[in-house]
NUBA-895522 format. One record per residue (C-alpha): residue number from 0; residue in one letter; chain; z, y, x. Coordinates in Angstrom, 3 decimals, decimal comma, padded with zeros to 6 digits. Last residue first. Layout:
BEGIN
(node NUM; A; A; (Z; Y; X)),
...
***
This chain:
BEGIN
(node 372; E; A; (006,076; -000,866; -014,140)),
(node 371; D; A; (006,908; 001,591; -016,783)),
(node 370; S; A; (008,881; -001,220; -019,032)),
(node 369; D; A; (010,439; 000,479; -022,106)),
(node 368; T; A; (009,572; -002,686; -024,242)),
(node 367; G; A; (010,666; -005,219; -021,423)),
(node 366; Q; A; (014,199; -003,801; -020,799)),
(node 365; D; A; (015,283; -005,661; -017,856)),
(node 364; W; A; (012,647; -004,010; -015,433)),
(node 363; E; A; (011,791; -005,437; -012,297)),
(node 362; S; A; (010,868; -002,944; -009,905)),
(node 361; E; A; (008,697; -003,200; -006,527)),
(node 360; K; A; (008,805; -002,454; -002,787)),
(node 359; I; A; (011,014; 000,545; -002,640)),
(node 358; C; A; (011,196; 001,663; 000,800)),
(node 357; L; A; (013,999; 001,949; 003,356)),
(node 356; G; A; (014,376; 002,363; 007,117)),
(node 355; G; A; (017,018; 000,653; 009,296)),
(node 354; T; A; (014,828; -001,795; 010,864)),
(node 353; L; A; (013,118; -002,474; 007,567)),
(node 352; R; A; (015,085; -002,558; 004,437)),
(node 351; L; A; (013,177; -003,584; 000,960)),
(node 350; I; A; (014,853; -002,742; -001,952)),
(node 349; Y; A; (014,365; -004,877; -005,027)),
(node 348; A; A; (014,892; -002,690; -008,203)),
(node 347; N; A; (017,313; -004,381; -010,690)),
(node 346; G; A; (017,795; -001,035; -012,760)),
(node 345; Y; A; (016,098; 002,157; -012,195)),
(node 344; I; A; (018,347; 005,042; -013,025)),
(node 343; R; A; (017,491; 008,472; -014,598)),
(node 342; I; A; (019,555; 011,367; -014,071)),
(node 341; Q; A; (021,256; 013,826; -016,276)),
(node 340; V; A; (023,599; 016,496; -014,659)),
(node 339; A; A; (026,985; 016,996; -016,076)),
(node 338; N; A; (029,022; 020,327; -015,164)),
(node 337; S; A; (032,167; 019,654; -013,319)),
(node 336; T; A; (035,828; 018,519; -014,453)),
(node 335; S; A; (039,136; 019,763; -013,338)),
(node 334; S; A; (042,090; 017,613; -014,069)),
(node 333; G; A; (042,307; 016,239; -010,251)),
(node 332; R; A; (038,810; 016,967; -008,781)),
(node 331; T; A; (036,023; 015,624; -011,397)),
(node 330; V; A; (032,292; 015,262; -010,669)),
(node 329; W; A; (029,608; 014,493; -013,356)),
(node 328; V; A; (026,704; 012,330; -013,437)),
(node 327; Y; A; (024,982; 011,681; -016,866)),
(node 326; Y; A; (022,606; 008,679; -017,587)),
(node 325; Y; A; (018,964; 007,980; -018,627)),
(node 324; G; A; (017,783; 004,247; -018,531)),
(node 323; N; A; (017,516; 001,213; -016,383)),
(node 322; P; A; (020,415; -001,178; -016,581)),
(node 321; I; A; (023,629; -000,764; -014,165)),
(node 320; E; A; (024,445; -004,267; -012,930)),
(node 319; E; A; (024,280; -003,233; -009,086)),
(node 318; P; A; (026,692; -000,567; -009,347)),
(node 317; I; A; (025,716; 003,037; -008,365)),
(node 316; K; A; (027,155; 004,009; -005,152)),
(node 315; A; A; (028,377; 007,612; -004,522)),
(node 314; I; A; (027,974; 010,214; -001,801)),
(node 313; L; A; (029,727; 013,432; -002,313)),
(node 312; L; A; (028,574; 016,028; 000,110)),
(node 311; G; A; (030,607; 018,621; 002,483)),
(node 310; A; A; (029,927; 016,532; 005,583)),
(node 309; V; A; (031,191; 013,228; 003,979)),
(node 308; Y; A; (033,208; 012,902; 000,891)),
(node 307; S; A; (032,784; 009,227; -000,132)),
(node 306; T; A; (032,617; 007,785; -003,827)),
(node 305; E; A; (032,583; 004,342; -005,256)),
(node 304; L; A; (031,774; 005,220; -008,827)),
(node 303; A; A; (034,100; 006,145; -011,846)),
(node 302; Q; A; (033,085; 004,923; -015,155)),
(node 301; G; A; (031,629; 006,527; -018,409)),
(node 300; Q; A; (032,465; 009,054; -020,993)),
(node 299; G; A; (032,927; 012,748; -019,969)),
(node 298; P; A; (029,239; 013,603; -020,450)),
(node 297; S; A; (027,209; 010,776; -022,144)),
(node 296; T; A; (025,446; 007,515; -021,013)),
(node 295; G; A; (028,015; 007,633; -018,185)),
(node 294; L; A; (028,472; 007,817; -014,449)),
(node 293; W; A; (031,314; 009,581; -012,580)),
(node 292; V; A; (031,742; 011,162; -009,009)),
(node 291; K; A; (035,303; 011,403; -007,729)),
(node 290; C; A; (036,732; 014,540; -005,765)),
(node 289; Q; A; (039,955; 014,379; -003,725)),
(node 288; K; A; (038,042; 014,360; -000,550)),
(node 287; S; A; (036,793; 017,788; -001,560)),
(node 286; F; A; (034,024; 019,488; -003,472)),
(node 285; G; A; (034,007; 023,124; -004,755)),
(node 284; R; A; (030,370; 023,801; -004,769)),
(node 283; G; A; (027,535; 021,244; -004,883)),
(node 282; I; A; (025,560; 018,451; -003,540)),
(node 281; V; A; (025,710; 014,795; -005,015)),
(node 280; Y; A; (023,867; 012,132; -002,963)),
(node 279; I; A; (022,957; 008,989; -004,906)),
(node 278; K; A; (023,524; 005,526; -003,302)),
(node 277; N; A; (021,968; 002,101; -004,013)),
(node 276; G; A; (023,041; -001,002; -006,102)),
(node 275; A; A; (020,930; 000,163; -009,170)),
(node 274; V; A; (018,483; 002,851; -008,023)),
(node 273; G; A; (018,871; 006,417; -008,617)),
(node 272; Y; A; (017,008; 009,401; -009,967)),
(node 271; P; A; (017,202; 013,171; -010,156)),
(node 270; T; A; (014,326; 014,841; -012,036)),
(node 269; D; A; (012,869; 018,155; -010,846)),
(node 268; K; A; (011,420; 019,523; -014,081)),
(node 267; E; A; (008,745; 018,918; -016,789)),
(node 266; W; A; (007,316; 015,807; -015,271)),
(node 265; K; A; (003,579; 015,118; -015,405)),
(node 264; K; A; (001,469; 012,010; -015,218)),
(node 263; S; A; (004,276; 009,660; -015,951)),
(node 262; K; A; (003,842; 006,178; -014,283)),
(node 261; D; A; (007,414; 005,862; -012,916)),
(node 260; L; A; (008,785; 003,953; -010,231)),
(node 259; L; A; (006,463; 004,620; -007,543)),
(node 258; S; A; (004,132; 006,651; -009,631)),
(node 257; K; A; (005,008; 009,474; -007,059)),
(node 256; P; A; (005,933; 011,931; -010,032)),
(node 255; E; A; (004,670; 015,333; -008,903)),
(node 254; G; A; (004,722; 017,734; -011,974)),
(node 253; K; A; (008,359; 018,896; -011,107)),
(node 252; K; A; (009,770; 017,138; -007,953)),
(node 251; F; A; (011,128; 013,553; -008,116)),
(node 250; Y; A; (014,732; 013,437; -006,988)),
(node 249; P; A; (016,898; 011,709; -004,456)),
(node 248; K; A; (019,327; 013,593; -004,434)),
(node 247; I; A; (021,424; 015,380; -006,952)),
(node 246; M; A; (021,476; 019,240; -007,085)),
(node 245; T; A; (023,811; 022,178; -007,884)),
(node 244; I; A; (027,170; 020,221; -009,321)),
(node 243; T; A; (029,885; 022,551; -009,760)),
(node 242; P; A; (033,598; 021,746; -009,128)),
(node 241; A; A; (036,221; 023,553; -011,390)),
(node 240; G; A; (038,061; 026,593; -009,722)),
(node 239; S; A; (040,642; 026,512; -007,085)),
(node 238; S; A; (038,169; 026,341; -004,277)),
(node 237; P; A; (038,651; 024,710; -000,805)),
(node 236; H; A; (038,056; 027,086; 002,111)),
(node 235; F; A; (036,825; 025,039; 005,020)),
(node 234; I; A; (034,650; 022,750; 003,453)),
(node 233; Y; A; (033,991; 025,122; 000,433)),
(node 232; P; A; (031,855; 027,977; 001,939)),
(node 231; L; A; (029,891; 025,261; 003,742)),
(node 230; V; A; (028,435; 023,352; 000,593)),
(node 229; I; A; (025,753; 025,790; -000,806)),
(node 228; K; A; (024,344; 027,192; 002,331)),
(node 227; Y; A; (024,614; 023,696; 003,721)),
(node 226; V; A; (021,996; 022,271; 001,214)),
(node 225; S; A; (019,492; 025,011; 001,538)),
(node 224; E; A; (019,635; 024,686; 005,360)),
(node 223; L; A; (019,292; 020,956; 005,119)),
(node 222; N; A; (015,886; 021,283; 003,212)),
(node 221; Q; A; (014,408; 024,093; 005,349)),
(node 220; Q; A; (015,221; 022,168; 008,478)),
(node 219; F; A; (013,841; 018,940; 007,112)),
(node 218; K; A; (010,544; 020,755; 006,186)),
(node 217; S; A; (010,279; 022,280; 009,603)),
(node 216; R; A; (011,009; 018,947; 011,184)),
(node 215; I; A; (008,362; 017,187; 009,115)),
(node 214; K; A; (005,614; 019,679; 010,238)),
(node 213; A; A; (006,747; 019,583; 013,798)),
(node 212; T; A; (006,490; 015,883; 013,955)),
(node 211; L; A; (009,515; 013,554; 013,820)),
(node 210; G; A; (008,541; 010,331; 015,126)),
(node 209; Q; A; (004,738; 009,279; 015,377)),
(node 208; K; A; (004,468; 005,896; 013,478)),
(node 207; L; A; (008,022; 005,248; 012,331)),
(node 206; L; A; (008,426; 008,959; 011,164)),
(node 205; Q; A; (004,761; 008,940; 009,607)),
(node 204; S; A; (005,888; 006,192; 007,135)),
(node 203; L; A; (009,193; 007,679; 006,385)),
(node 202; D; A; (007,550; 010,989; 005,746)),
(node 201; E; A; (005,047; 009,407; 003,369)),
(node 200; Q; A; (007,816; 007,755; 001,348)),
(node 199; N; A; (009,886; 011,201; 000,880)),
(node 198; A; A; (012,578; 012,871; 003,038)),
(node 197; G; A; (014,621; 015,546; 001,512)),
(node 196; A; A; (016,887; 016,258; 004,190)),
(node 195; I; A; (019,661; 014,676; 002,108)),
(node 194; V; A; (017,503; 011,611; 001,915)),
(node 193; L; A; (016,619; 011,482; 005,496)),
(node 192; K; A; (020,460; 011,749; 006,621)),
(node 191; D; A; (021,589; 008,844; 004,434)),
(node 190; M; A; (018,578; 006,719; 005,785)),
(node 189; L; A; (019,545; 007,488; 009,436)),
(node 188; S; A; (023,173; 006,285; 008,661)),
(node 187; L; A; (025,895; 008,708; 008,153)),
(node 186; Q; A; (028,538; 008,976; 010,847)),
(node 185; K; A; (026,690; 011,970; 012,701)),
(node 184; F; A; (027,163; 014,100; 009,611)),
(node 183; S; A; (031,066; 013,832; 010,172)),
(node 182; D; A; (030,766; 014,684; 013,474)),
(node 181; L; A; (028,481; 017,703; 012,671)),
(node 180; V; A; (030,922; 019,135; 010,233)),
(node 179; S; A; (033,919; 018,949; 012,492)),
(node 178; N; A; (031,829; 020,088; 015,495)),
(node 177; Q; A; (030,771; 023,189; 013,741)),
(node 176; Q; A; (034,519; 024,047; 012,475)),
(node 175; Q; A; (035,671; 023,660; 016,164)),
(node 174; P; A; (033,016; 025,640; 017,561)),
(node 173; T; A; (034,076; 028,467; 015,090)),
(node 172; L; A; (031,636; 029,214; 012,145)),
(node 171; G; A; (029,621; 032,328; 011,404)),
(node 170; Q; A; (026,575; 030,354; 009,684)),
(node 169; R; A; (023,996; 030,596; 012,499)),
(node 168; G; A; (025,418; 027,716; 014,774)),
(node 167; L; A; (025,665; 025,617; 011,598)),
(node 166; I; A; (021,932; 025,664; 011,284)),
(node 165; D; A; (021,161; 024,807; 014,884)),
(node 164; R; A; (023,838; 021,828; 014,878)),
(node 163; L; A; (022,065; 020,601; 011,586)),
(node 162; I; A; (018,697; 020,566; 013,375)),
(node 161; E; A; (020,275; 018,770; 016,324)),
(node 160; D; A; (021,803; 016,122; 014,029)),
(node 159; L; A; (018,321; 015,645; 012,354)),
(node 158; E; A; (016,784; 015,278; 016,005)),
(node 157; E; A; (019,444; 012,534; 016,814)),
(node 156; S; A; (018,513; 010,584; 013,783)),
(node 155; A; A; (014,721; 010,824; 014,586)),
(node 154; E; A; (015,444; 009,798; 018,156)),
(node 153; Q; A; (017,374; 006,554; 016,829)),
(node 152; Q; A; (014,482; 006,172; 014,333)),
(node 151; R; A; (011,880; 006,543; 016,979)),
(node 150; L; A; (013,717; 004,085; 019,333)),
(node 149; I; A; (014,133; 001,407; 016,306)),
(node 148; A; A; (010,236; 001,595; 015,658)),
(node 147; D; A; (009,376; 001,332; 019,571)),
(node 146; K; A; (011,616; -001,716; 019,950)),
(node 145; I; A; (010,056; -003,359; 016,811)),
(node 144; R; A; (006,625; -002,644; 018,294)),
(node 143; N; A; (007,794; -003,998; 021,688)),
(node 142; R; A; (009,037; -007,103; 020,085)),
(node 141; L; A; (005,577; -007,566; 018,167)),
(node 140; E; A; (003,518; -006,938; 021,448)),
(node 139; E; A; (005,728; -009,465; 023,378)),
(node 138; W; A; (005,530; -012,090; 020,481)),
(node 137; L; A; (001,531; -011,706; 020,627)),
(node 136; K; A; (001,444; -011,985; 024,324)),
(node 135; E; A; (003,583; -015,138; 024,159)),
(node 134; K; A; (001,567; -016,587; 021,599)),
(node 133; D; A; (-001,616; -016,017; 023,499)),
(node 132; T; A; (-004,267; -016,575; 020,816)),
(node 131; K; A; (-006,803; -019,203; 021,239)),
(node 130; K; A; (-010,379; -017,950; 020,339)),
(node 129; V; A; (-012,112; -020,532; 018,173)),
(node 128; S; A; (-015,283; -021,782; 020,097)),
(node 127; K; A; (-018,568; -020,067; 019,291)),
(node 126; A; A; (-021,224; -020,792; 016,814)),
(node 125; K; A; (-024,360; -018,667; 017,328)),
(node 124; L; A; (-026,208; -018,243; 013,872)),
(node 123; I; A; (-030,061; -017,361; 013,845)),
(node 122; A; A; (-032,168; -016,220; 011,060)),
(node 121; K; A; (-035,411; -017,887; 009,524)),
(node 120; D; A; (-038,428; -016,855; 007,632)),
(node 119; S; A; (-041,227; -019,067; 005,475)),
(node 118; N; A; (-043,863; -019,022; 003,161)),
(node 117; V; A; (-046,440; -016,122; 004,005)),
(node 116; G; A; (-049,802; -017,914; 003,092)),
(node 115; F; A; (-049,718; -021,053; 001,130)),
(node 114; S; A; (-046,973; -022,314; -001,028)),
(node 113; L; A; (-043,808; -024,634; -001,247)),
(node 112; L; A; (-041,487; -021,861; 000,000)),
(node 111; R; A; (-039,292; -022,201; 003,266)),
(node 110; Y; A; (-036,094; -020,941; 003,978)),
(node 109; S; A; (-034,659; -020,958; 007,452)),
(node 108; I; A; (-031,194; -021,301; 009,366)),
(node 107; E; A; (-031,620; -021,902; 013,025)),
(node 106; Y; A; (-028,081; -022,857; 014,591)),
(node 105; R; A; (-027,067; -022,426; 018,141)),
(node 104; G; A; (-024,083; -024,162; 019,418)),
(node 103; V; A; (-020,415; -024,806; 019,177)),
(node 102; E; A; (-019,545; -027,588; 016,577)),
(node 101; Q; A; (-018,321; -027,512; 013,030)),
(node 100; P; A; (-020,357; -024,656; 011,641)),
(node 99; T; A; (-019,654; -023,598; 008,156)),
(node 98; F; A; (-022,700; -022,696; 006,106)),
(node 97; S; A; (-022,965; -021,025; 002,564)),
(node 96; L; A; (-026,597; -020,522; 001,322)),
(node 95; K; A; (-027,649; -017,463; -000,869)),
(node 94; A; A; (-030,653; -016,981; -003,156)),
(node 93; K; A; (-032,348; -013,848; -003,968)),
(node 92; Y; A; (-035,770; -013,125; -005,964)),
(node 91; T; A; (-036,821; -009,565; -005,852)),
(node 90; E; A; (-038,205; -008,085; -008,937)),
(node 89; G; A; (-041,562; -005,898; -009,098)),
(node 88; P; A; (-043,897; -008,458; -009,870)),
(node 87; M; A; (-042,229; -011,806; -010,952)),
(node 86; L; A; (-041,210; -014,794; -008,895)),
(node 85; L; A; (-039,481; -018,024; -010,115)),
(node 84; V; A; (-038,088; -020,120; -007,424)),
(node 83; L; A; (-036,658; -023,602; -008,309)),
(node 82; N; A; (-034,646; -025,236; -005,949)),
(node 81; P; A; (-034,904; -027,931; -003,378)),
(node 80; T; A; (-031,913; -029,901; -002,021)),
(node 79; G; A; (-031,398; -029,142; 001,660)),
(node 78; T; A; (-033,648; -029,829; 004,690)),
(node 77; G; A; (-032,246; -030,649; 007,997)),
(node 76; G; A; (-034,479; -029,487; 010,864)),
(node 75; E; A; (-031,856; -027,425; 012,296)),
(node 74; I; A; (-030,661; -025,896; 008,991)),
(node 73; S; A; (-033,233; -025,887; 006,265)),
(node 72; W; A; (-033,158; -024,238; 002,791)),
(node 71; F; A; (-036,029; -025,288; 000,628)),
(node 70; G; A; (-037,979; -023,253; -002,001)),
(node 69; L; A; (-039,833; -024,798; -004,962)),
(node 68; T; A; (-042,610; -023,066; -006,886)),
(node 67; F; A; (-043,280; -020,416; -009,625)),
(node 66; G; A; (-045,678; -017,684; -010,041)),
(node 65; P; A; (-046,173; -014,146; -011,059)),
(node 64; L; A; (-048,077; -011,556; -008,766)),
(node 63; S; A; (-046,995; -008,787; -006,539)),
(node 62; S; A; (-044,338; -010,909; -004,963)),
(node 61; T; A; (-041,037; -010,338; -003,150)),
(node 60; I; A; (-038,691; -012,905; -001,638)),
(node 59; E; A; (-035,026; -012,473; -000,387)),
(node 58; V; A; (-033,030; -014,973; 001,339)),
(node 57; T; A; (-029,390; -014,864; 001,895)),
(node 56; A; A; (-027,137; -016,601; 004,609)),
(node 55; I; A; (-023,321; -016,710; 004,034)),
(node 54; T; A; (-020,931; -017,680; 006,828)),
(node 53; E; A; (-017,822; -019,788; 006,901)),
(node 52; E; A; (-015,747; -019,873; 009,922)),
(node 51; G; A; (-014,840; -023,462; 011,271)),
(node 50; V; A; (-016,283; -022,818; 014,659)),
(node 49; E; A; (-016,415; -019,158; 015,299)),
(node 48; A; A; (-019,149; -016,971; 014,381)),
(node 47; D; A; (-021,997; -014,810; 015,829)),
(node 46; V; A; (-024,834; -013,231; 013,930)),
(node 45; S; A; (-028,636; -013,027; 014,124)),
(node 44; E; A; (-031,277; -011,494; 011,907)),
(node 43; L; A; (-028,783; -009,202; 010,563)),
(node 42; K; A; (-029,220; -006,987; 007,342)),
(node 41; K; A; (-026,600; -004,239; 007,018)),
(node 40; G; A; (-024,741; -004,017; 003,926)),
(node 39; N; A; (-022,208; -001,687; 005,310)),
(node 38; K; A; (-020,901; -004,177; 007,634)),
(node 37; G; A; (-023,053; -007,241; 008,068)),
(node 36; E; A; (-025,000; -009,431; 005,607)),
(node 35; F; A; (-026,872; -012,292; 007,255)),
(node 34; Y; A; (-030,572; -012,633; 006,893)),
(node 33; V; A; (-033,760; -014,336; 005,590)),
(node 32; E; A; (-036,533; -012,447; 004,632)),
(node 31; I; A; (-039,812; -013,648; 002,604)),
(node 30; N; A; (-042,244; -010,967; 002,008)),
(node 29; K; A; (-045,596; -010,363; 000,408)),
(node 28; V; A; (-046,048; -013,434; -002,001)),
(node 27; G; A; (-048,890; -012,462; -004,189)),
(node 26; I; A; (-052,046; -013,911; -002,747)),
(node 25; A; A; (-050,814; -017,104; -001,589)),
(node 24; L; A; (-048,434; -017,218; -004,415)),
(node 23; C; A; (-050,949; -016,291; -007,046)),
(node 22; A; A; (-053,248; -018,933; -005,629)),
(node 21; F; A; (-050,578; -021,442; -005,824)),
(node 20; N; A; (-050,381; -020,632; -009,674)),
(node 19; A; A; (-053,965; -020,658; -010,162)),
(node 18; L; A; (-054,373; -023,989; -008,424)),
(node 17; I; A; (-051,380; -025,399; -010,555)),
(node 16; I; A; (-052,859; -023,766; -013,778)),
(node 15; I; A; (-056,444; -024,946; -013,031)),
(node 14; S; A; (-054,983; -028,684; -012,140)),
(node 13; L; A; (-052,939; -028,752; -015,397)),
(node 12; L; A; (-056,102; -027,796; -017,463)),
(node 11; V; A; (-057,980; -030,620; -015,609)),
(node 10; L; A; (-055,294; -033,042; -016,107)),
(node 9; I; A; (-055,060; -032,349; -019,948)),
(node 8; V; A; (-058,934; -032,509; -020,249)),
(node 7; L; A; (-058,675; -035,768; -018,287)),
(node 6; F; A; (-055,946; -037,053; -020,640)),
(node 5; L; A; (-058,012; -036,029; -023,988)),
(node 4; S; A; (-061,126; -037,807; -022,669)),
(node 3; I; A; (-059,029; -040,971; -021,967)),
(node 2; K; A; (-057,385; -040,861; -025,419)),
(node 1; S; A; (-060,885; -040,561; -026,963)),
(node 0; M; A; (-062,081; -037,388; -028,823)),
***
């Protein structure tokens, strides 16, 4: 067979393949759909966008017969670079186009197959001018939110005072004694009051949004009542015996670590904890202004902490340089020493204070091998 004959045979075969391919495309292509994806995956034929905002158009093609051809994206008559489209029965071909309108107007985005029969579809993008934010209005809204948050905190602080007033009124104290305890409690910051009342992170968030709800108020009342049933007998009648620590706040409840600072799945007991540079609140019997809170790695051996006696409680500050780990806390009054309670300290934690509130943003550990977070 001569070269010309061979060339003609190959040309005929290619022509047959091309014709068969286009016949498959003409018969097999059932659907071409161009759309924008909306919320929950909803397909939209038309969307609005601002000038400079990126949008993504998608094309889906289904065919009952195999075939291959070229596909073209077009935006208002301008045709993009063709891409090879391989179609198989039972499979959906997908392609995407990213487009960012630079001017206000209506844009027709279409996709066309090089084939006969069903070969194109389009979707519409309407580009609008960028909305100008009223800065004064935005600042005013921000100022109002800050004022509202501060007001809610002031109201919460006053409500906690009233809760304690109600508790003290049922303990058989004289009006003078009630006012003495209450005036001391009022000197505390809202954060101090909330920790003593057993608030957690969720309570703080709720308080800033809605104020003191009935549910939170009931919780705080129960916690404050349990605290003052312990300390009240010793505020006006000092004990001659050794002081006793009953609880230290804040603490993680048994079985419910918040994974805020520790990723343990279950804790065996209520675990008091402290944050370096922050306060702990020691509650117990026989406390007075002469008491001092101590911190050490073993009972009886450690350093005295900066201590305040307020409303029957001892409030002590943990030094900034204390590394994370387990420590013991005990109280001395003169030559008398209390029991020691183990607590866990989280060292070098970054504390984020917002309008008088407090939340723990993140922890940076200084013992890498023991790092939980």
